Residue, then its C-alpha position, 0 to 999 in steps of 0.5 A: m349735595l347729600d351724603r350716603e345717609g341723607f345728611r347735607p354737609n353744613v357749617g354752623i357759626i358761633l360768633v362771640n363778642s369781647r364779653n363772650e356773648v353770642f350772636w343770635g339772629k332772627r330768621i326773616r319774617e319768622h319768630s325763630w332765632q338761630f346761629p348763622q349756618g349754611g350748606i357747604n358747596r361742592g369743592e368748598t372746604p368747611e372754612q371757606a363755606m363758613y366765611r361765605e355764610l358769615h358774609e351772606e348772613v351777617g355781612l362780616l368779612p374775614e378781617h372782622v373775625q378771628i377763628i378760635g376753634r371748630t368742632r372735631d367731628w360732624l354734629r348731626y340733626e334730623v329734620p322732622t318730615h313735615w319740614v322737608r320738601r316733598e320731593w326730598r322726603t325719600t332721601y333727605r334726613g337732615q344736616k351734618q355740621i362742622w361748627f366754628l367758634l369765632r371772636m368778633v374783632g370788628r365793630d357791631t356796626d360792621v354787621c350788615l344783615r342786607a349784604t346779599e339779595k336774599p337775607e336770612f335774618d331781619a334782626w340780631r342781638w348779643s345773648s348770654y352764651w347758653i341762652p340759645l339752648d333755651a330758645v332754639i327749635d327743638f330738633k336742633r337743640g342737641v347739636y347746639e348743646a354739643a357745639l356750645s359745650e365742646l367749644a366753651r373750653l376755648i373761651f372760658t378760663s376755667p370749668e368753674e367760670h363755665m358752670r357759673l355762667w350756665a347756672k346764672t343763665f338758667g336761674l340755677r343755684e351755684 
């Protein structure tokens, strides 16, 4: 399901633990890492899609997480043409996403990457909040930065704490 501009409605999930580290998943049989994400099915709300994707990709149920917030608007990225299936190249431009920030209230042992028959990830880890900006594929970086920046205010107690973590992550002086 594409919108008029060729973007597929999608949800992105930033899952944080009690130390405000983010869940970072390694795509199956690839050396690329990303946040859980996936399409919104016809008739589904973004929140319903988020819970479905959370279970499909990470094996977590609603009782394992608490919703802290979500982005106000859709965030978009275009997918380079060579990544798009040949039959979609004339209509598909990329993804438009609503991002959810979730707090893990379950245990690490609740994570199950094999919860469904078609797993997305084959490994995972907790990473410093800003690390994904340095590690995600280039064409998604702008959306990741926008989502992380907008939602950071919901978990960091002050702008100073937020900037200290940013500086520490990227080896900058405070």
